[in-house]
Every structure is written in C-alpha cells, then in structure tokens.
C-alpha positions as CSV (number, residue, x, y, z in Angstrom):
1,M,-62.6,-45.2,-5.8
2,K,-62.6,-48.5,-3.9
3,P,-63.3,-49.4,-0.3
4,A,-60.3,-49.1,2.1
5,P,-58.9,-52.5,3.3
6,D,-60.4,-52.0,6.8
7,A,-63.7,-50.4,5.8
8,E,-66.9,-52.0,6.8
9,P,-69.9,-51.9,4.4
10,V,-72.8,-49.7,5.5
11,R,-75.3,-52.1,4.0
12,M,-75.4,-55.5,2.1
13,Y,-77.5,-56.2,-0.9
14,K,-78.4,-59.7,-2.3
15,S,-78.6,-60.1,-6.0
16,P,-81.4,-62.2,-7.6
17,Y,-78.6,-64.6,-8.6
18,G,-77.5,-65.3,-5.0
19,G,-74.5,-63.0,-4.7
20,K,-74.1,-60.5,-1.9
21,Y,-72.8,-57.0,-2.5
22,G,-71.7,-54.3,0.0
23,V,-72.3,-50.6,-0.1
24,W,-69.7,-48.3,1.5
25,R,-69.5,-44.6,2.4
26,L,-67.5,-42.5,0.1
27,A,-65.5,-41.3,3.1
28,D,-64.4,-44.9,3.7
29,C,-63.0,-45.3,0.2
30,V,-59.5,-44.7,-1.2
31,P,-58.4,-43.8,-4.7
32,M,-57.7,-46.7,-7.1
33,R,-54.2,-47.4,-8.4
34,A,-53.3,-45.0,-11.2
35,K,-53.6,-46.6,-14.6
36,R,-50.2,-47.3,-16.2
37,P,-49.6,-46.3,-19.8
38,Q,-49.7,-49.1,-22.3
39,T,-46.5,-50.6,-23.5
40,E,-45.7,-50.6,-27.2
41,K,-46.6,-54.3,-27.4
42,Q,-50.0,-53.7,-25.8
43,R,-50.7,-50.8,-28.2
44,L,-49.9,-53.0,-31.2
45,A,-52.1,-55.8,-29.8
46,S,-54.9,-53.4,-29.1
47,T,-54.7,-52.1,-32.7
48,R,-54.6,-55.6,-34.2
49,L,-57.5,-56.8,-32.1
50,G,-59.6,-53.8,-33.0
51,L,-58.9,-54.4,-36.7
52,Q,-59.8,-58.1,-36.4
53,A,-63.0,-57.2,-34.6
54,R,-64.0,-54.8,-37.4
55,M,-63.2,-57.3,-40.1
56,K,-65.2,-60.1,-38.4
57,S,-68.2,-57.8,-38.1
58,E,-71.0,-58.0,-40.6
59,R,-70.0,-54.7,-42.1
60,G,-66.4,-55.9,-42.4
61,R,-67.4,-59.1,-44.1
62,F,-69.4,-57.2,-46.7
63,A,-66.6,-54.8,-47.2
64,M,-64.2,-57.7,-48.0
65,L,-66.8,-59.2,-50.4
66,A,-67.2,-55.8,-52.2
67,H,-63.4,-55.4,-52.4
68,T,-63.1,-58.9,-53.9
69,W,-65.8,-58.2,-56.5
70,L,-64.2,-54.8,-57.4
71,A,-60.8,-56.4,-57.9
72,L,-62.4,-58.4,-60.7
73,G,-63.0,-55.3,-62.8
74,P,-66.8,-55.3,-63.0
75,V,-68.8,-53.3,-65.5
76,F,-72.1,-51.8,-64.4
77,L,-75.2,-51.5,-66.7
78,D,-77.5,-48.5,-66.2
79,T,-80.8,-48.0,-68.0
80,E,-83.4,-45.3,-68.1
81,T,-86.9,-46.5,-69.1
82,T,-90.3,-45.1,-70.1
83,G,-91.9,-46.5,-67.0
84,L,-92.0,-49.4,-64.6
85,D,-94.6,-51.6,-66.2
86,A,-94.0,-54.6,-68.4
87,G,-94.5,-52.5,-71.6
88,A,-91.8,-50.0,-70.7
89,Q,-88.9,-49.5,-73.1
90,A,-85.4,-48.3,-72.7
91,L,-84.6,-44.6,-73.3
92,E,-80.9,-44.7,-72.5
93,I,-78.3,-47.4,-71.9
94,G,-74.9,-46.9,-70.4
95,L,-72.0,-49.0,-69.2
96,V,-69.4,-47.7,-66.6
97,N,-66.5,-49.4,-64.9
98,A,-65.8,-49.5,-61.2
99,R,-63.9,-46.1,-61.4
100,G,-67.0,-44.5,-62.9
101,E,-65.5,-44.1,-66.4
102,R,-68.0,-44.3,-69.2
103,I,-67.5,-47.3,-71.5
104,F,-70.6,-47.0,-73.5
105,E,-73.6,-44.6,-73.6
106,T,-76.5,-44.3,-76.1
107,R,-80.0,-42.9,-76.2
108,L,-82.9,-44.6,-77.9
109,K,-86.3,-43.4,-79.2
110,P,-89.0,-45.7,-77.8
111,T,-92.2,-46.5,-79.6
112,V,-94.3,-45.9,-76.5
113,G,-94.9,-42.7,-74.5
114,I,-92.9,-41.8,-71.4
115,D,-94.8,-42.2,-68.2
116,P,-95.1,-38.8,-66.4
117,A,-93.8,-40.4,-63.1
118,A,-90.7,-41.7,-65.0
119,A,-90.1,-38.4,-66.7
120,A,-90.1,-36.6,-63.3
121,V,-87.2,-38.9,-62.2
122,Q,-85.1,-39.0,-65.3
123,I,-82.9,-36.4,-66.9
124,V,-83.5,-37.7,-70.5
125,T,-85.8,-35.4,-72.4
126,E,-85.1,-36.0,-76.1
127,P,-84.1,-39.6,-76.9
128,Y,-83.2,-40.6,-80.5
129,R,-83.3,-43.9,-82.3
130,F,-80.3,-46.3,-82.9
131,P,-81.7,-49.3,-84.9
132,V,-78.7,-51.7,-84.3
133,L,-77.8,-51.2,-80.7
134,S,-76.7,-54.8,-80.1
135,V,-73.9,-54.4,-82.6
136,R,-72.5,-51.5,-80.6
137,L,-72.7,-53.4,-77.3
138,A,-71.0,-56.4,-78.7
C-alpha cells in the first residue's frame, strides 16, 4: 500500500539524520502497482548475478581453491598412532586419492604401548611389523 496522491499525512516524524517522514491512515492508501513478471533477459541476469555473488563470497573463493587443488590429483596420507605425545609411533599408514580409492595401506607393530585414549579412538587392534616400509612407499 502507498498513500493516495491527495492524501494528507496524519503525523510527521523527523529522523535523527534530518529527514521528515509522514504517517498516513490505512484508509487513505491505495494498492501499489502490480509487479510485472520478469523478462527472460532479467531472469538470466538475476541468475548470473546470483552466481557471481556466490563465487565472490568467502565460501565461493574457498570452493574454487579446493576445486583447483583437487584437479591436481592429490594423494592424502592418513596415520593411526599409539598416542599424541612425542614418543608416539605409527600403527597404520594409508594413502588414498581424491576419489577415496586406496593406493597404499599397511599396519605396523610399534615398540611402545598404545595409549588407552588413542585405543578408544582407533579401530586398529592388532598391528603387525613391516621392517622395510619405506621401500613399499617409494
């Protein structure tokens, strides 16, 4: 609704920034012009601008960065260890590609005990020893 062309405001308010605003009775108002449907060109522009806004957002920029990195065919290294301290040793080592396909996986037998907190988090229960792991990774 908007004020009719000949309607007088019931009251005027002054904003803190110096502007004056009128308040009208609802009975003195008329319906606004009906919104026209968008043209095909306006719909395409709206879609394009929405996509540009999403791509320029922080999330969009990080998504583009991740897409760029994944296009390089990265390999991810995953390890399970006996604990979090400096003396912890590896229990399991695995490599997977970006599609989640296993490239390499092996279990090791550490020379130190497994921390109970680490055992509660990990699935590995019976590791075994591979003396020359670096040869298999190379």
